[in-house]
PLY file of the C-alpha trace (Angstrom):
ply
format ascii 1.0
element vertex 410
property float x
property float y
property float z
element edge 409
property int vertex1
property int vertex2
end_header
155.01 67.21 110.58
153.77 67.48 114.16
152.87 64.16 115.79
150.07 64.35 118.33
150.65 62.70 121.70
148.76 59.48 122.27
146.32 60.42 125.05
143.26 58.44 126.07
140.57 60.45 127.87
137.25 59.60 129.45
134.24 61.69 128.45
130.49 61.72 128.94
128.50 60.62 125.89
126.84 64.07 125.86
130.29 65.49 124.97
130.76 63.06 122.07
130.96 64.73 118.64
131.62 63.62 115.04
135.33 63.72 114.36
136.26 62.04 117.64
137.79 58.58 117.80
136.51 56.10 120.38
139.27 54.07 121.97
137.03 52.06 124.31
133.27 52.05 124.76
133.84 51.61 128.50
131.23 48.87 128.68
133.15 45.61 128.63
130.34 43.79 130.40
127.70 44.88 127.91
126.51 42.94 124.85
126.34 46.08 122.74
125.56 46.22 118.99
129.00 47.47 117.89
131.37 45.07 116.16
134.39 46.80 117.68
135.25 48.88 120.76
137.61 51.09 118.76
136.24 53.22 115.90
135.78 56.73 114.50
132.63 58.74 115.19
131.65 59.68 111.66
128.23 61.22 112.26
125.37 61.74 114.70
123.86 58.36 113.86
126.78 56.62 115.56
126.26 58.73 118.69
122.52 57.94 118.72
123.35 54.24 118.52
125.72 54.56 121.51
123.08 56.37 123.57
120.44 53.80 122.64
122.75 51.00 123.85
122.72 52.55 127.34
126.39 53.58 127.25
126.94 56.75 129.30
130.71 57.27 129.16
133.41 56.39 126.62
137.17 56.71 126.21
138.47 58.72 123.24
141.90 58.73 121.58
142.83 62.39 121.19
145.73 61.53 118.85
143.24 60.22 116.27
140.40 62.68 116.66
139.02 65.76 118.41
139.83 66.43 122.07
137.78 67.50 125.11
140.11 69.73 127.09
138.47 69.34 130.51
138.24 65.53 130.34
140.45 63.38 132.63
143.00 60.97 131.17
142.63 57.21 131.59
145.55 57.27 134.04
143.84 59.93 136.19
140.58 57.98 136.18
142.31 54.75 137.22
144.33 56.48 139.95
141.19 58.02 141.46
139.35 54.68 141.32
142.31 52.94 142.97
142.25 55.45 145.83
138.48 55.01 146.22
138.87 51.22 146.35
141.53 51.47 149.04
139.27 53.71 151.12
136.47 51.14 150.84
138.84 48.28 151.74
140.39 50.11 154.69
136.97 50.27 156.39
136.57 46.49 156.31
137.89 43.78 158.62
138.06 40.13 157.56
135.54 37.93 159.39
136.61 34.83 161.33
136.56 31.55 159.38
138.54 28.36 158.82
141.80 28.64 156.89
141.84 28.82 153.09
144.06 25.73 152.91
141.71 23.67 155.08
138.60 24.65 153.15
140.11 24.42 149.65
140.24 20.60 149.84
136.50 20.42 150.50
135.76 23.26 148.08
137.21 21.29 145.14
134.66 18.52 145.70
131.82 21.03 146.13
132.82 22.87 142.94
133.06 19.68 140.88
129.67 18.43 142.06
128.08 21.82 141.39
129.51 21.85 137.86
128.21 18.34 137.17
124.69 19.00 138.48
124.41 22.35 136.72
125.51 20.79 133.44
122.85 18.07 133.79
120.07 20.46 134.83
120.70 22.96 132.04
120.92 20.19 129.47
117.54 18.93 130.70
116.11 22.39 130.06
117.63 22.40 126.58
115.75 19.17 125.86
112.49 20.67 127.07
112.40 19.07 130.50
111.42 20.84 133.72
114.14 21.83 136.18
114.67 19.15 138.81
114.84 21.43 141.86
115.56 18.46 144.12
118.94 18.16 142.35
119.76 21.82 142.71
118.99 22.52 146.36
121.49 20.07 147.96
124.27 21.50 145.78
123.46 25.06 146.82
123.38 23.95 150.46
126.90 22.50 150.17
128.16 25.62 148.37
126.67 27.79 151.10
128.29 25.72 153.86
131.66 25.97 152.13
131.36 29.74 151.74
130.31 30.18 155.37
133.50 28.34 156.38
135.74 30.34 154.00
134.24 32.02 150.94
137.62 32.64 149.28
138.22 28.94 148.65
135.17 28.18 146.52
134.96 31.60 144.85
138.60 31.44 143.71
138.14 27.90 142.37
135.12 28.99 140.34
137.24 31.60 138.55
138.91 28.82 136.56
136.70 28.02 133.57
136.83 26.27 130.23
135.56 28.89 127.77
133.72 26.19 125.79
131.54 25.41 128.84
131.14 29.05 129.84
127.34 29.07 130.30
127.40 26.13 132.74
130.44 27.28 134.71
129.27 30.90 134.79
126.10 29.74 136.54
128.10 28.00 139.27
130.43 30.97 139.68
127.59 33.51 139.95
125.96 31.28 142.56
129.18 31.21 144.61
129.73 34.96 144.29
126.12 35.74 145.18
126.10 33.47 148.22
129.37 35.03 149.40
127.96 38.53 148.82
124.74 37.70 150.71
126.74 36.35 153.62
128.88 39.49 153.76
125.85 41.79 154.02
124.37 39.68 156.83
121.46 38.11 155.00
119.72 35.27 156.95
120.84 31.75 156.00
117.41 30.79 154.67
117.38 33.78 152.31
120.98 33.10 151.23
119.94 29.60 150.15
117.00 30.89 148.09
119.15 33.51 146.38
121.83 30.87 145.74
119.29 28.67 143.95
118.42 31.66 141.78
122.10 32.26 141.07
122.63 28.70 139.90
119.58 28.89 137.61
119.66 32.56 136.56
120.68 31.82 132.96
118.60 28.71 132.20
116.75 30.67 129.53
119.95 30.67 127.47
119.24 27.01 126.78
116.45 28.28 124.50
118.79 30.59 122.58
120.13 29.09 119.31
123.62 27.66 119.82
124.96 29.66 116.86
124.14 32.85 118.78
125.04 31.63 122.26
128.51 30.47 121.19
129.20 32.99 118.43
132.95 33.85 118.45
132.35 37.56 117.90
129.99 40.46 118.42
126.27 39.86 117.92
124.18 41.64 115.31
121.29 43.75 116.59
118.84 40.96 115.74
121.00 38.36 117.49
121.40 40.67 120.48
117.60 40.93 120.75
117.32 37.13 120.76
120.03 36.89 123.41
118.25 39.40 125.65
115.13 37.26 125.48
116.90 34.68 127.64
115.83 36.62 130.73
112.12 36.20 130.04
112.74 32.57 129.05
114.52 31.98 132.38
111.63 33.45 134.35
109.11 31.33 132.44
111.11 28.16 133.08
111.49 28.92 136.80
107.86 29.98 137.33
106.52 26.50 136.54
108.74 24.74 139.10
106.57 23.57 142.02
107.53 25.38 145.22
110.05 27.74 143.63
110.51 30.83 145.82
110.07 34.40 144.46
113.57 35.31 145.71
115.07 32.70 143.38
113.09 34.02 140.42
114.13 37.61 141.18
117.77 36.75 140.52
116.92 35.57 137.01
114.46 38.39 136.34
116.60 41.35 137.41
120.26 40.45 136.88
120.37 42.51 133.65
118.55 45.56 135.05
120.71 48.65 135.61
120.55 51.42 138.18
120.13 54.14 135.52
117.28 52.31 133.78
119.38 51.22 130.78
119.03 47.49 131.48
116.46 44.89 130.43
113.88 43.40 130.19
111.80 45.95 132.16
114.22 48.92 132.22
113.76 49.20 135.97
115.51 52.15 137.59
117.04 52.82 141.02
115.15 51.22 143.89
112.61 49.72 141.47
115.27 46.99 141.32
115.27 44.85 144.46
118.42 44.50 146.55
118.65 40.89 145.35
118.47 42.03 141.74
121.12 44.71 142.29
123.47 42.22 143.95
122.90 39.64 141.21
123.70 42.23 138.52
127.09 43.03 140.05
127.99 39.34 140.51
126.95 38.51 136.94
129.05 41.32 135.44
132.09 40.61 137.64
132.18 36.97 136.60
131.59 37.82 132.93
134.48 40.27 132.67
136.95 38.08 134.60
136.20 35.00 132.45
137.82 33.98 129.19
135.19 33.85 126.47
135.31 32.70 122.86
135.56 36.35 121.78
137.58 38.04 124.54
140.05 37.36 127.34
139.06 37.96 130.94
140.63 40.75 132.98
142.33 40.29 136.40
140.03 40.34 139.48
141.48 43.58 140.88
140.98 45.38 137.57
137.45 43.99 137.37
136.61 45.41 140.81
137.92 48.78 139.68
135.60 48.61 136.65
132.64 47.69 138.88
133.36 50.82 140.94
133.71 52.92 137.78
130.41 51.68 136.35
128.62 52.36 139.64
128.39 56.00 138.56
125.46 54.95 136.37
124.87 51.23 136.00
125.14 49.92 139.59
123.99 51.43 142.86
127.21 52.86 144.40
126.54 51.40 147.86
125.99 47.93 146.40
129.19 48.12 144.33
131.16 49.13 147.43
129.59 46.33 149.47
130.64 43.86 146.77
134.24 45.07 146.92
134.21 44.60 150.68
132.76 41.10 150.25
135.27 39.95 147.62
138.24 41.91 148.92
140.21 44.56 147.03
142.80 41.86 146.26
140.77 38.64 145.82
142.52 35.31 146.35
144.44 34.50 143.17
145.24 38.15 142.37
148.84 38.76 141.27
150.37 41.75 143.08
153.55 43.81 143.08
155.07 44.40 146.52
157.05 47.46 147.59
160.18 45.28 147.73
159.90 44.49 144.04
158.76 40.94 144.69
155.69 39.62 142.86
153.24 37.32 144.58
149.79 35.77 144.41
147.22 36.57 147.10
146.82 33.35 149.09
144.32 34.28 151.82
142.79 37.15 153.77
143.88 37.76 157.36
141.21 36.95 159.93
140.39 40.17 161.75
142.86 42.08 159.57
142.60 44.65 156.80
141.70 43.77 153.21
144.80 45.75 152.24
147.08 43.30 154.07
146.41 39.75 152.88
148.72 36.74 152.98
150.73 36.68 149.74
152.68 33.80 148.22
155.81 35.40 146.74
157.03 33.68 143.55
159.05 36.18 141.50
161.67 38.95 141.84
160.87 41.74 139.35
164.26 43.43 139.86
166.24 40.32 138.97
163.54 39.08 136.60
163.78 35.59 138.05
161.68 33.12 140.01
162.25 32.78 143.74
161.58 29.90 146.09
157.88 30.38 146.95
157.34 31.82 150.42
154.22 33.11 152.18
154.36 36.68 153.44
151.75 37.94 155.90
151.48 41.64 155.07
149.80 42.38 158.41
152.99 41.45 160.28
156.18 43.51 160.72
159.59 42.74 159.23
161.22 39.76 160.94
157.87 38.20 161.75
156.88 36.98 158.29
155.83 40.39 156.96
157.39 43.80 156.43
156.15 44.49 152.90
153.08 46.04 151.27
151.15 45.91 148.00
151.79 48.76 145.57
149.72 47.47 142.64
148.40 44.48 140.75
150.25 42.64 137.98
149.63 40.08 135.25
151.52 36.87 134.51
151.73 37.87 130.83
153.61 41.08 131.56
156.42 39.21 133.34
156.17 35.92 131.37
155.44 34.05 134.59
154.35 30.43 134.17
151.63 30.05 136.81
151.40 26.28 136.19
154.64 25.97 138.17
152.82 27.01 141.33
149.53 25.09 141.12
0 1
1 2
2 3
3 4
4 5
5 6
6 7
7 8
8 9
9 10
10 11
11 12
12 13
13 14
14 15
15 16
16 17
17 18
18 19
19 20
20 21
21 22
22 23
23 24
24 25
25 26
26 27
27 28
28 29
29 30
30 31
31 32
32 33
33 34
34 35
35 36
36 37
37 38
38 39
39 40
40 41
41 42
42 43
43 44
44 45
45 46
46 47
47 48
48 49
49 50
50 51
51 52
52 53
53 54
54 55
55 56
56 57
57 58
58 59
59 60
60 61
61 62
62 63
63 64
64 65
65 66
66 67
67 68
68 69
69 70
70 71
71 72
72 73
73 74
74 75
75 76
76 77
77 78
78 79
79 80
80 81
81 82
82 83
83 84
84 85
85 86
86 87
87 88
88 89
89 90
90 91
91 92
92 93
93 94
94 95
95 96
96 97
97 98
98 99
99 100
100 101
101 102
102 103
103 104
104 105
105 106
106 107
107 108
108 109
109 110
110 111
111 112
112 113
113 114
114 115
115 116
116 117
117 118
118 119
119 120
120 121
121 122
122 123
123 124
124 125
125 126
126 127
127 128
128 129
129 130
130 131
131 132
132 133
133 134
134 135
135 136
136 137
137 138
138 139
139 140
140 141
141 142
142 143
143 144
144 145
145 146
146 147
147 148
148 149
149 150
150 151
151 152
152 153
153 154
154 155
155 156
156 157
157 158
158 159
159 160
160 161
161 162
162 163
163 164
164 165
165 166
166 167
167 168
168 169
169 170
170 171
171 172
172 173
173 174
174 175
175 176
176 177
177 178
178 179
179 180
180 181
181 182
182 183
183 184
184 185
185 186
186 187
187 188
188 189
189 190
190 191
191 192
192 193
193 194
194 195
195 196
196 197
197 198
198 199
199 200
200 201
201 202
202 203
203 204
204 205
205 206
206 207
207 208
208 209
209 210
210 211
211 212
212 213
213 214
214 215
215 216
216 217
217 218
218 219
219 220
220 221
221 222
222 223
223 224
224 225
225 226
226 227
227 228
228 229
229 230
230 231
231 232
232 233
233 234
234 235
235 236
236 237
237 238
238 239
239 240
240 241
241 242
242 243
243 244
244 245
245 246
246 247
247 248
248 249
249 250
250 251
251 252
252 253
253 254
254 255
255 256
256 257
257 258
258 259
259 260
260 261
261 262
262 263
263 264
264 265
265 266
266 267
267 268
268 269
269 270
270 271
271 272
272 273
273 274
274 275
275 276
276 277
277 278
278 279
279 280
280 281
281 282
282 283
283 284
284 285
285 286
286 287
287 288
288 289
289 290
290 291
291 292
292 293
293 294
294 295
295 296
296 297
297 298
298 299
299 300
300 301
301 302
302 303
303 304
304 305
305 306
306 307
307 308
308 309
309 310
310 311
311 312
312 313
313 314
314 315
315 316
316 317
317 318
318 319
319 320
320 321
321 322
322 323
323 324
324 325
325 326
326 327
327 328
328 329
329 330
330 331
331 332
332 333
333 334
334 335
335 336
336 337
337 338
338 339
339 340
340 341
341 342
342 343
343 344
344 345
345 346
346 347
347 348
348 349
349 350
350 351
351 352
352 353
353 354
354 355
355 356
356 357
357 358
358 359
359 360
360 361
361 362
362 363
363 364
364 365
365 366
366 367
367 368
368 369
369 370
370 371
371 372
372 373
373 374
374 375
375 376
376 377
377 378
378 379
379 380
380 381
381 382
382 383
383 384
384 385
385 386
386 387
387 388
388 389
389 390
390 391
391 392
392 393
393 394
394 395
395 396
396 397
397 398
398 399
399 400
400 401
401 402
402 403
403 404
404 405
405 406
406 407
407 408
408 409
């Protein structure tokens, strides 16, 4: 009996036919109505449901169902995206700022205070109280100051979350990402602050969603998904009654689930109907969601998440905004595990001031050839051999693949 090769291909939904087998819906950020990402396409009803969910491309397993000859393989898609990301990164120079090590000490305090205040404010909303904006604004000011000094410090700290407190910590992380993004595109400081307030409060409407739905350890039913989507309107209603709240802050809450192709919610805005603030908030929200561990799925590495953001910019995000985000965060964000040409494995420690995003400072911790730990050493990839450099990144890695215990290096 002939055994078909296991090949995963990416196709447009318009090419989807009964008899195909979906390997991945290609929408890891989306709260779609399907219980699984991997299933057979039995009839046209399934395809209609996929289209209705706003999904435009999927991955199929040609060893378990019909093929599309002209479709690219997953490997070809990822290779092309990787090359595109490197082109984007090569055009960007790292701005001057204080060192990561210097700012990280202050950033810990800022992060902890932001988590505490956000927890208190969102709990107040859950109990029916109005948002105390006077508590929020000082926290956003401190977060902004930290990010202006060195955005990598606070943003990398916010990546570490307890999945049981996801809603609270996600709010802080989106705020940090959004402030960092705004700074990178040259937004005035006053506007950055207003957008940051919106980032911290963008999900307050979730406090009106039943806990059984909000914390459900699995996919939502269509009815539950509808209730979850209502959090956007609930957020806007809660923000609108705050005395002195600025429209820019409300825009973050109102438009962070809108999508460039019109498949988002609640208004199904399309293209430039979505404000720049809304487009930026959407990217930050998705990036944090897919890099975070949730009760029903594990987060993906930052580098892989950026590649997905670029992939989804074909339909769901404005391409220019997605590329600007990659420049703002860096193709290899601080904390990313990378493989070097030498076979050493390291963790990105900092970006080089005035240097390329492709040549960060890496803390080498493991030798993949000997499969053993090494004495940690920092390697500046912008410098030549003999001067603390002489190596280059060839790809990103995961601790799980090499059984690396990251707690040894914290």
